[in-house]
N, C-alpha and C positions, 0 to 999 in steps of 0.2 A: 651595488650601485657604483657607477663610474665616478672617479675623484672629482672631475669637473662638475658633475651634476650635484654631488654632495656639497662642494664649495659654494655653488650658486645658491643652494637652499640655505646654507648657513648665513651667507651674505644677506639674503632676503630677510631672514629672521632678525639679524642684527639691525638691518635697516628699519624693519618694522618697529623694533624696540626704540630705536633712535627717534623715529617719527612720533611715537607716543610721548617720549620724554620732551622732545622739542615742542610738541603741541601743548603740553602743560605749561611750559615757560611762556609761550606766546599768549596763552589764555590769561596768564597772570598779568601780562602787560596790557591786555585789553585791545590788542591790534586785530580787529575783527577781519578786515580784508586780507591781511597777511595770514591769519589763521585759516580762512577759507582756501586760500591759494596753497598753503602748506598741506592741508588735509587732502585736497584734490591731488596734489603732487605725490603724496605718500600712498594714499589708499588705492589709486588707480593701478599702479604697477603691482602692488601686493595682491589686489583682487584678481587682476589678469593672471598673475603667476599661479595663484591657488586654483583659479578656474582651469588653467592648463593642466595642473596636477590632477584634478578631478576627471577631466576629459581623458587624459592618458590612462588613468585607473580604469575607467569604464571600457575603453578600447581593449586594454589588456584582459579585462574580465570577459569580454565577448570572445576574444581569441581563446582564452582558457576554456570557456564553455564549449566552444566548437571542437577544441582538441581533445576534451575529455569525453565527448559524446561518441560512443562506438557506432560503427556503421550498422544500419538496419538491414537485416537479411530480406531479400525479396522472396516472398512466398504467397500462397493463396490467402493465408490469414491476414496479411497486410492489405491485400486487395479487398478482402471482405470489409475490413475496417473503413476503407475509403469509400465503398459503395453502399454500405448499410444505411437504410433510411427508416425502416419499420420492422417490428418483430417478425413478420412473415419472411423477411429477407434472411433470417437466420437459417431457413430451410432452403429457399431457392438459390442462395449463394453457394450451396454445396452440390448443386447439380448443373452440369455433370461433375463427378467427383474429381477434384484436382490432385494430380500426382505429387505436387509440391506443397501439400497442405501445411505441414509444420516444418518445412525445411529450414535448417539452421537454428532452430530454437532449442535451448537447453533448459530443462525444468529447474526451477528454483523453489526453495522452501518458503514461498510467500503465499499469503491468503488475501484474496481480493475482497476487502471489507465492503459491505453494501454494494456488491457488484452491479446490481440492477441500475444504479445511478450513473453508470458509465455511458459514454456515447454509444458504445456497442457492447451490450451485456454479453458475458461469457467470452467473446472473441478478443476483447481487449486484454483480458486476463491471460488467455491462452497465448496471445502474441507476446506478452511479457514473460511467459514461461511459468506463471504462477500455477501451483498444483492444488489450490483451494479457491473456491468461489462461494459466495453467500447470497441467498435469496430470502427475503422476508415475504411470507405468504399469508393471505387472508382468504378464508373460505367464504365464497359467495353461495349461500344456501339456496338461492333461487336457481342458479345455473349449475351448482355443484362444481364450479371451477375454482381453482386456486389462483387468485390474483396476486401479482407481485408489486410491492411498493413499500415505502417506509411508513407512510401514514394512510389511513383510509381515504383521506381527501385526494390522494395522488393516484388512486387506482383507476385502471381503464380495462375494458373488456378484452383488448387485444394483447395486453401484457400479462401473460399467465405463466405459471411454472412450466406448462407444456410447451408453449411457443418460444420462450426465452432460453429454456435449459433442457428439458427432457427430450423433446423431439430433435433438436440439433445434436445433442450428445449421443442419442441413440443412432442417428444417421452417421455421425463421425465414427463411432465404435463399430458399427456394422460394416462400413466401407473399409476401415483399416484391417478388420479381421476377416474380410471376405476371402474365401478360398482356403482358409486355414483348416487344418485337420484337427478337430477337437476330439478328445478333451485336453488338447495342448493348452497351456495357460494363455488366456486372451491378452492381447496388447492393449495398452492404454491410448490416450489421445495424442501422445507425442510419438510420432513414428520412429524416430531415431532412438528413443528411450522406451521400449515397449513395457518395461517393468515399472515405469513411473505412473502411479495411480492418481487420478484426480479425486478430490474430495468436494462433494456438494453439501454445503451447510445450509439446512433449511430451518429458518427461524419462524416458528409458528406464532402468529399474532392473535389469531382467534382462539376459541376454546379448543384445547388440545384433544380432548376425548372425542370430539366430533370431526376435527380437522385431520388428525393423524391417520385415521383409516383411509381417508380420501387420498392423502399423500401416498400411502402404500399402494393403493389401487392404481395410481397414475404412474408410479415409478417405472414399471415394466423392467425390461432386461438391461438396465444401466450398469452392466458389469464390464470392466472392472472399475466402476466409479463407486467410491465409498460414500454413502449417504449418512449424514450426521444430523440428528434432530436437536434443536435448541429452542429457547424461548418457552412457549407453553407446551412443548412436546412432553407428554407424560412418560416418565422414566419407566413406570410399571408396564406400559404397553410395549416399549422398545425391548425391555428386558424379557418379557414373556414370549416374544416372537422369535422362536428358535429357527424358523424356516429361513429367515433372511439374516445371514451373517455378514452381509455387506451394508447393513443398516445399524447404526450405533447411536449412542447418546452423547451429548456434549456435557461432560462432567464438570462440576464447579471446582476450578483449580484451587481457589482459596479455601476449600473445605476438605481437600483430599487427606490431609494429615490426620483429621479427626473422623473420617468416614471411610470405611473399608468396602462399602457397597459398590463402588465404581472400579471396575477392572477392565482389562483388555477384552474380556468376553462380552461386555455390554456397552462399553464406551470406546470412543476413538480420540476425539479432542478432549482436552481439559482446559477450559477457558475461564477467564476472569477479567473484570474491568481493572485496568492498571491503577486507576485512582482509588477504587474501592479497596484494592489489595494492599497498596502501600501509602496511600494518601497523596496529597498535593506534591508534585515534583516541581521545584523552583526552576526558573529559567537557566540557572547555571548547571543544572543536571541533578541526578539522583544522589542522595546522601549515602554514606556507607551502610547505614541500617537498612535503607530501602533496597540497596543492591543485595544485601544479605537475604532479605525477605524474598525478593524475586528469584534469586539463585536457589533458595531452599524449595520454593514451589516448583521450579523447573525440574530439580532433581527428584522431588517426590513423584511428579508425573512420569518421569522417565523410568523410575523404579517400578511403576505400575504398568509400564508398557504403553503409556498414553502420550499423545502429542500435545504438548503445552502451547498455550496461546494467550497472549494479553491483548485485549482490545481497549479502546479509549486511550490510545497513545496520543499525547498532545502533539499537534502538528506545528505549533509555533511557540517560541522562536525555533527556526529551523535547526539551529545549532543544538538545541536541547533534544529535538527529535532525532538528530543524527547520533548524538551520544547514546540515546536510549537504544536505537537500532543496533549500534555497535556493541553495547553491553549485552543486549539480549542474544545476539548471534554468538558472541564469544562465550556466553554462559550456557549455550546449548539449547536455546529455545526450540521447541518442536517445529513451529511454523511462525513466521513473522507476519503479523496482521498489519496490512498496509492500506492506506487510502490513496497514496501517491505511487501508482504502479511504475511509471517511467523513472521517477527518481530512485525508487527502491531497487529496481532491477537493472537499470542501464547506466547509472552514474557511478563513478568511482568515489566512494564516500570520503576517504582520507584527503584526497586532493582538493575536494570541494570545501574542506574546512578553511582553506586559504581565502575563500570568498566570504568568510564570516559565518561559516556553518552551512553546509550544503547537503550533499547526499552521499550515500555509502553503497558500496557493492561488496 
């Protein structure tokens, strides 16, 4: 801060204190008109000064936000985001196949939690570079379709696992691998990073023993997409199906230490609710014991060859969320479960702490 500005603030503070002291003296004498005049004379410049300080702070904040936001790469994924209106657009937007589909996108170990809630399911996550997406499915026994939504009241016939995820993923993978001489390993959805596999987490909400066989029937050749069953997905059905080694179970992260049933042969993710695993995390961040518990679970999953994931990460205060993201990444979390795609993948977390707790990269 420049010396002149510092001096001005000191003088204003002294003046404010003087005004309060002088105001008490005048109040003791009962000179009402003088008091009103004195209060107006003192409070007006102080109020204006602090208003100016707040205005300057917000202007600097806006400048900082702009400077910390990296440029967005122009590619077809970005254009799909802008033009998408309904589930059928997930297919029509890919025809004709764009040569710049995922140009400039670097895969990041983030999982798009409740991905179907986003403005453009699947494509928002791919644009951010996330290598994991999540869909809650409900079996409609009348049509035998798997409807996608968080609750039964939010379901609609056009939002299905096929329309939002399986068909667009199949189209993307077919186009990217077109002309390749197999059995060469197939490329994933990120053209510049062919070895980066996408994980589709399917959270079965209806009865697992009737729903999971339908999931398997509808999956088709979604390779190299790793499919992980969670929710009501029956572990015994996933474990018994040796034909599909790209289909795995979501192991309970908080139970791994006491259960040897979950291995890299039958599971891929190992997930747990953060609140259930370590309890309430206060606004100032996790305690030492909570950090030790999280780190132990992460290490246990890694030793089993599983991808650790905590969901139910508190989103507010933002500073607490930032500290949790930072700690989890530094502790070797397998994949970071995020609701805020842009903040998690595009912002520079450390700089944003200057704003009272912002976002991390």
